[in-house]
C-alpha positions in Angstrom: 26.3 -14.8 32.9 22.5 -14.4 32.9 22.8 -11.1 31.0 25.0 -12.7 28.4 22.5 -15.5 28.0 19.6 -13.0 27.7 21.5 -11.3 24.9 22.4 -14.5 23.0 19.0 -16.3 23.2 17.0 -13.8 21.1 19.7 -13.9 18.4 19.4 -17.7 18.2 15.6 -17.5 17.7 15.8 -14.6 15.3 17.7 -16.6 12.7 14.8 -19.1 12.6 12.1 -16.5 11.9 10.9 -16.0 8.4 11.3 -12.5 6.9 7.9 -11.0 5.9 7.6 -8.9 2.8 4.7 -6.9 1.5 3.6 -7.4 -2.1 2.9 -4.3 -4.1 0.6 -4.6 -7.2 -0.3 -2.0 -9.7 -4.1 -1.8 -10.0 -4.4 1.2 -12.5 -2.1 3.6 -14.3 -2.7 6.5 -16.6 0.3 7.9 -18.4 -1.5 11.1 -19.4 -2.3 12.3 -15.9 0.5 10.4 -14.1 -2.0 8.8 -11.7 -1.2 5.3 -10.4 -3.2 3.1 -8.1 -1.3 0.5 -6.0 -2.4 -2.4 -3.8 -0.1 -2.6 -0.7 -0.8 -5.0 2.1 -4.4 -5.3 0.9 -5.2 -1.6 0.9 -5.5 0.8 -2.1 -3.0 3.7 -2.4 -2.6 6.4 -5.1 0.3 8.5 -6.5 0.1 11.5 -8.8 3.4 12.2 -10.5 4.2 15.8 -11.3 4.9 16.5 -15.0 7.4 19.3 -14.2 9.8 17.6 -11.8 8.6 13.9 -11.6 8.0 14.0 -7.8 5.1 12.1 -6.3 3.7 11.1 -2.9 1.8 8.1 -1.8 -1.7 8.7 -0.4 -4.0 6.0 1.0 -7.5 5.9 -0.7 -10.3 6.2 1.8 -14.0 5.3 1.6 -17.0 6.8 3.3 -17.9 5.2 6.6 -21.0 6.2 8.7 -21.8 9.9 9.1 -18.8 11.8 7.7 -16.3 9.2 8.8 -13.7 7.5 6.6 -12.1 4.1 6.5 -9.2 2.8 4.4 -10.3 1.2 1.1 -9.2 -2.3 0.5 -8.0 -3.4 -2.9 -11.0 -5.6 -3.3 -13.3 -2.7 -2.6 -11.4 -0.6 -5.2 -11.7 -3.2 -7.8 -15.4 -3.7 -7.1 -16.3 0.1 -7.2 -14.1 1.5 -10.0 -15.7 2.1 -13.3 -14.7 -0.3 -16.0 -13.6 2.5 -18.3 -12.0 4.8 -15.8 -9.2 6.2 -18.0 -10.0 4.7 -21.4 -11.0 6.9 -24.4 
């Protein structure tokens, strides 16, 4: 009986938990190069879409930290450090 109760209790509490979702925002996009910058969970990521087959991969943008180290770049840091006319003519 204890084992059955231990299996049922978590199910009762799980239904009351709120589902969490991560918001994804597009920070930048360049159709000529196929480069996109996204904000996912507060951190900046980039994708480069291939012109031949359309494949892409997601890569986290890193910033310099200390002597040769790297730390993930936050979306706010990306917005603050990017040039105003990054991909404009």
